[in-house]
KETORSE-499714 format. One line per field, with one value per atom (N, C-alpha, C): residue number from 1; atom name; x, y, z; chain. Coordinates in Angstrom, 1 decimal, padded with zeros to 4 digits. Each point is the difference from the previous one (the first is absolute). Layout:
<nodes>
zalum c(NUM | ...)
voke c(CA | ...)
u c(X | ...)
v c(Y | ...)
w c(Z | ...)
dodo c(A | ...)
</nodes>
This chain:
<nodes>
zalum c(1 | 1 | 1 | 2 | 2 | 2 | 3 | 3 | 3 | 4 | 4 | 4 | 5 | 5 | 5 | 6 | 6 | 6 | 7 | 7 | 7 | 8 | 8 | 8 | 9 | 9 | 9 | 10 | 10 | 10 | 11 | 11 | 11 | 12 | 12 | 12 | 13 | 13 | 13 | 14 | 14 | 14 | 15 | 15 | 15 | 16 | 16 | 16 | 17 | 17 | 17 | 18 | 18 | 18 | 19 | 19 | 19 | 20 | 20 | 20 | 21 | 21 | 21 | 22 | 22 | 22 | 23 | 23 | 23 | 24 | 24 | 24 | 25 | 25 | 25 | 26 | 26 | 26 | 27 | 27 | 27 | 28 | 28 | 28 | 29 | 29 | 29 | 30 | 30 | 30 | 31 | 31 | 31 | 32 | 32 | 32 | 33 | 33 | 33 | 34 | 34 | 34 | 35 | 35 | 35 | 36 | 36 | 36 | 37 | 37 | 37 | 38 | 38 | 38 | 39 | 39 | 39 | 40 | 40 | 40 | 41 | 41 | 41 | 42 | 42 | 42 | 43 | 43 | 43 | 44 | 44 | 44 | 45 | 45 | 45 | 46 | 46 | 46 | 47 | 47 | 47 | 48 | 48 | 48 | 49 | 49 | 49 | 50 | 50 | 50 | 51 | 51 | 51 | 52 | 52 | 52 | 53 | 53 | 53 | 54 | 54 | 54 | 55 | 55 | 55 | 56 | 56 | 56 | 57 | 57 | 57 | 58 | 58 | 58 | 59 | 59 | 59 | 60 | 60 | 60 | 61 | 61 | 61 | 62 | 62 | 62 | 63 | 63 | 63 | 64 | 64 | 64 | 65 | 65 | 65 | 66 | 66 | 66 | 67 | 67 | 67 | 68 | 68 | 68 | 69 | 69 | 69 | 70 | 70 | 70 | 71 | 71 | 71 | 72 | 72 | 72 | 73 | 73 | 73 | 74 | 74 | 74 | 75 | 75 | 75 | 76 | 76 | 76 | 77 | 77 | 77)
voke c(N | CA | C | N | CA | C | N | CA | C | N | CA | C | N | CA | C | N | CA | C | N | CA | C | N | CA | C | N | CA | C | N | CA | C | N | CA | C | N | CA | C | N | CA | C | N | CA | C | N | CA | C | N | CA | C | N | CA | C | N | CA | C | N | CA | C | N | CA | C | N | CA | C | N | CA | C | N | CA | C | N | CA | C | N | CA | C | N | CA | C | N | CA | C | N | CA | C | N | CA | C | N | CA | C | N | CA | C | N | CA | C | N | CA | C | N | CA | C | N | CA | C | N | CA | C | N | CA | C | N | CA | C | N | CA | C | N | CA | C | N | CA | C | N | CA | C | N | CA | C | N | CA | C | N | CA | C | N | CA | C | N | CA | C | N | CA | C | N | CA | C | N | CA | C | N | CA | C | N | CA | C | N | CA | C | N | CA | C | N | CA | C | N | CA | C | N | CA | C | N | CA | C | N | CA | C | N | CA | C | N | CA | C | N | CA | C | N | CA | C | N | CA | C | N | CA | C | N | CA | C | N | CA | C | N | CA | C | N | CA | C | N | CA | C | N | CA | C | N | CA | C | N | CA | C | N | CA | C | N | CA | C | N | CA | C | N | CA | C)
u c(-051.7 | -000.1 | -001.1 | -000.9 | -000.5 | -001.9 | 000.1 | -000.9 | 000.2 | -002.2 | 000.0 | 000.2 | 000.1 | 000.8 | 001.1 | 000.9 | 001.7 | 001.1 | 000.5 | 000.9 | 000.9 | 000.1 | 001.7 | -000.7 | -001.0 | -000.7 | 001.1 | -000.2 | 000.5 | 001.2 | 000.7 | 001.1 | 001.0 | 000.1 | 001.9 | -002.0 | -000.6 | -000.8 | -000.2 | -000.9 | -000.5 | 002.0 | 001.0 | 001.3 | 000.2 | 000.0 | -000.1 | -000.7 | -001.6 | -000.9 | 000.4 | 000.6 | 000.2 | 001.4 | 001.2 | 000.9 | -000.7 | -000.6 | -000.2 | -000.9 | -001.6 | 000.2 | 000.9 | 000.7 | 000.7 | 001.0 | 000.5 | 001.6 | -001.1 | -001.6 | 000.0 | -001.0 | -000.9 | -001.8 | -000.1 | 000.0 | 000.3 | 000.3 | -001.0 | 001.1 | -000.2 | 000.1 | -000.3 | -001.2 | 000.1 | -001.2 | 000.8 | -001.0 | 000.2 | -000.6 | 000.3 | -000.9 | -000.9 | 000.2 | -000.9 | -000.1 | -001.1 | 000.7 | 000.2 | 001.0 | 001.3 | 000.8 | 000.6 | 001.6 | -000.2 | -001.1 | 000.2 | 000.5 | -001.0 | 000.4 | 001.3 | 001.1 | 001.2 | 000.3 | 000.0 | 001.2 | -000.2 | -001.4 | -000.5 | 001.0 | -000.1 | 000.7 | 001.7 | 000.5 | 001.2 | 000.4 | -000.5 | 000.2 | -000.3 | -000.6 | 000.0 | 001.3 | 000.5 | 000.9 | 001.2 | 000.5 | 000.9 | -000.3 | -000.8 | -000.3 | 000.3 | 000.2 | -000.2 | 001.6 | 000.2 | 001.6 | 000.8 | -000.2 | 001.5 | -000.5 | -000.3 | -000.3 | 000.3 | 001.2 | 000.3 | -001.4 | -000.1 | -000.5 | 000.7 | -000.2 | 001.4 | -000.4 | -001.5 | -000.7 | 000.5 | 000.7 | 000.3 | 002.0 | 000.0 | 001.6 | 000.7 | -000.9 | 000.1 | 000.4 | -000.3 | -000.6 | -001.1 | -000.1 | -001.0 | -000.8 | -001.8 | -000.5 | 000.2 | 000.1 | 000.2 | 001.5 | 000.9 | 001.6 | 000.3 | -001.5 | 000.0 | -000.1 | -001.6 | -001.0 | 001.5 | 000.3 | 001.1 | 001.6 | -000.1 | 001.5 | -001.3 | -000.9 | -000.9 | -000.4 | 000.6 | -001.0 | 001.3 | 001.1 | 001.1 | 001.3 | -001.0 | 001.4 | -001.6 | -001.0 | -000.4 | -000.5 | -000.2 | 000.4 | -002.0 | -001.1 | -000.7 | -001.2 | 000.8 | -000.6 | 000.8 | -000.8 | 000.6 | 000.0 | 000.9 | 000.4 | -000.3)
v c(-014.3 | -002.5 | 000.9 | -001.7 | -000.6 | 001.0 | 000.0 | 000.6 | -001.4 | 000.4 | -001.6 | 000.5 | -001.3 | 000.2 | 000.1 | 000.4 | 000.0 | -001.3 | 000.1 | -001.1 | -000.2 | 000.8 | 000.0 | -000.1 | 000.3 | -000.2 | -001.4 | -001.6 | -000.7 | -001.0 | 001.0 | -000.7 | -000.8 | 000.0 | -000.9 | -001.2 | -000.4 | -000.7 | -001.1 | 001.0 | -000.6 | -000.8 | 000.8 | -000.7 | -001.4 | 000.1 | -001.1 | -001.5 | 000.4 | -000.7 | -000.9 | 001.3 | -001.1 | -000.4 | -000.1 | -000.5 | -001.0 | -000.3 | -001.5 | -000.4 | 000.3 | -000.7 | -001.1 | 001.0 | -000.3 | -001.0 | -000.1 | -001.0 | -001.3 | 000.6 | -001.5 | -000.4 | 001.1 | -000.6 | -000.9 | 001.0 | -000.3 | -001.5 | -001.2 | -001.4 | -000.8 | 000.7 | -001.0 | -001.1 | -001.1 | -000.1 | -000.2 | -000.1 | -000.6 | -000.8 | -001.0 | -001.8 | 001.1 | 000.7 | 000.4 | 000.8 | 001.4 | 001.0 | -000.1 | -000.6 | -000.3 | 000.5 | -000.9 | -000.5 | 002.6 | -000.1 | 001.0 | 001.1 | 000.0 | 000.6 | 000.0 | -000.8 | -000.7 | 001.1 | -000.3 | 000.4 | 001.8 | 000.3 | 001.9 | 000.5 | -000.8 | 001.2 | -000.3 | -001.2 | -000.3 | 000.4 | 000.4 | 000.8 | 002.3 | 000.0 | 001.4 | 000.4 | -001.4 | 000.3 | 000.2 | -000.7 | 000.1 | 001.5 | 000.1 | 001.7 | 000.9 | 000.1 | 000.6 | 000.2 | -001.4 | 000.0 | -000.5 | -000.6 | -000.4 | 000.9 | -000.4 | 001.4 | 001.2 | 000.3 | 001.1 | 000.4 | 000.9 | 001.8 | 000.9 | 000.3 | 001.0 | 001.6 | 000.5 | 001.1 | -000.3 | -000.6 | 000.1 | -000.2 | 000.4 | 000.2 | -001.7 | -000.8 | -001.9 | -000.3 | -000.1 | 000.1 | -000.3 | -001.4 | 000.0 | 000.9 | -000.4 | 000.7 | 000.2 | -001.3 | 000.0 | 000.8 | -000.1 | 000.3 | 001.9 | 000.6 | 001.2 | 000.6 | -000.2 | 000.2 | -000.4 | -000.5 | 000.2 | 001.6 | -001.0 | 001.6 | 000.9 | 000.7 | 001.3 | 000.6 | -001.2 | -000.5 | 000.8 | -000.3 | -000.2 | 001.5 | 000.5 | 000.7 | 002.1 | 000.0 | 001.0 | 000.3 | 001.2 | 001.1 | -000.2 | 000.1 | 000.2 | -001.2 | -001.1 | -000.6 | -001.4 | 000.7 | -000.7 | -001.9 | 000.3 | -002.6 | -000.1)
w c(-056.2 | -000.1 | 000.8 | 000.1 | 000.6 | -001.2 | -001.1 | -000.4 | -001.6 | 000.8 | -001.2 | -001.6 | -000.2 | -001.4 | -000.1 | 001.1 | 000.2 | -000.4 | -000.9 | 000.5 | -000.1 | 001.0 | 000.3 | 001.8 | 000.0 | 001.2 | 000.6 | 000.5 | -000.5 | -001.0 | -000.2 | -001.3 | 001.5 | 001.1 | 000.5 | 000.2 | 000.7 | 000.2 | -000.6 | -001.6 | -001.0 | -000.8 | 000.3 | -000.6 | 000.4 | 001.9 | 000.2 | 000.2 | -000.6 | -000.7 | -000.9 | -001.4 | -001.1 | -000.5 | 001.3 | 000.3 | 000.6 | 000.6 | 000.5 | -000.6 | -000.6 | -000.6 | -001.2 | -000.6 | -000.6 | 000.1 | 001.4 | 000.5 | 000.3 | 000.4 | 000.7 | -000.2 | 000.0 | -000.6 | -000.9 | -001.6 | -000.5 | -001.1 | 000.4 | -001.5 | 001.9 | 001.1 | 001.2 | -000.1 | 000.7 | 001.2 | 001.1 | 001.1 | 001.1 | 000.4 | 000.8 | 000.0 | 001.5 | 000.6 | 000.4 | 001.2 | 000.2 | 001.2 | 000.9 | 000.3 | 001.2 | -000.5 | -001.5 | -000.8 | -000.4 | -000.3 | -001.5 | 001.8 | 000.6 | 001.5 | -000.3 | 000.6 | -000.2 | -000.8 | -001.2 | -001.0 | -000.5 | 000.3 | 000.2 | 001.5 | 000.8 | 001.1 | -000.1 | -000.6 | -000.6 | -000.6 | -001.2 | -001.2 | 000.5 | 000.5 | 000.4 | 001.3 | 000.8 | 000.6 | -000.3 | -001.4 | -000.9 | -000.8 | -000.1 | -000.9 | 001.5 | 001.1 | 000.3 | 001.2 | 000.3 | -000.1 | -000.8 | -001.4 | -000.8 | -000.9 | -001.0 | -000.5 | -000.6 | -001.4 | 000.2 | -001.1 | 000.7 | -000.9 | -000.3 | -001.6 | -001.2 | 000.7 | 000.6 | 000.9 | 000.8 | 000.5 | 001.8 | -000.5 | -001.1 | 000.1 | 000.5 | -000.7 | 000.0 | 001.2 | 000.4 | 001.5 | 001.0 | 000.5 | -000.2 | 001.8 | -000.3 | 000.4 | 001.9 | 001.2 | 000.7 | 000.1 | -001.1 | 000.6 | 000.0 | -001.1 | 000.0 | 001.1 | -000.1 | 001.6 | 001.3 | -000.1 | 001.0 | -000.4 | -000.6 | -000.3 | -000.1 | -000.7 | 000.3 | 001.7 | 000.3 | 001.6 | 000.8 | 000.0 | 000.9 | -000.2 | -001.6 | -001.5 | 000.7 | 000.0 | 000.2 | 000.9 | 000.3 | 001.2 | -000.3 | -000.6 | -000.5 | 000.8 | 000.4 | -000.3 | 001.8 | 001.5 | 000.7 | -000.1 | 000.6 | -000.3 | 001.7)
dodo c(A | A | A | A | A | A | A | A | A | A | A | A | A | A | A | A | A | A | A | A | A | A | A | A | A | A | A | A | A | A | A | A | A | A | A | A | A | A | A | A | A | A | A | A | A | A | A | A | A | A | A | A | A | A | A | A | A | A | A | A | A | A | A | A | A | A | A | A | A | A | A | A | A | A | A | A | A | A | A | A | A | A | A | A | A | A | A | A | A | A | A | A | A | A | A | A | A | A | A | A | A | A | A | A | A | A | A | A | A | A | A | A | A | A | A | A | A | A | A | A | A | A | A | A | A | A | A | A | A | A | A | A | A | A | A | A | A | A | A | A | A | A | A | A | A | A | A | A | A | A | A | A | A | A | A | A | A | A | A | A | A | A | A | A | A | A | A | A | A | A | A | A | A | A | A | A | A | A | A | A | A | A | A | A | A | A | A | A | A | A | A | A | A | A | A | A | A | A | A | A | A | A | A | A | A | A | A | A | A | A | A | A | A | A | A | A | A | A | A | A | A | A | A | A | A | A | A | A | A | A | A)
</nodes>
């Protein structure tokens, strides 16, 4: 990891931004910066709290993290 040219270094971050652009940004127009900030904040909140992810067993990231923290002995709650 962390080698120059390693396409797997930022795979999760790249996946997020790819989904973000496809679901919100592409084809959207915002009247101003305040509206864009509002929509971006709402989308990120939705992505973390409500949107189910197949890689997490169809759970939201927030729910998955809470479950992990309460059931894992490696991560103190």
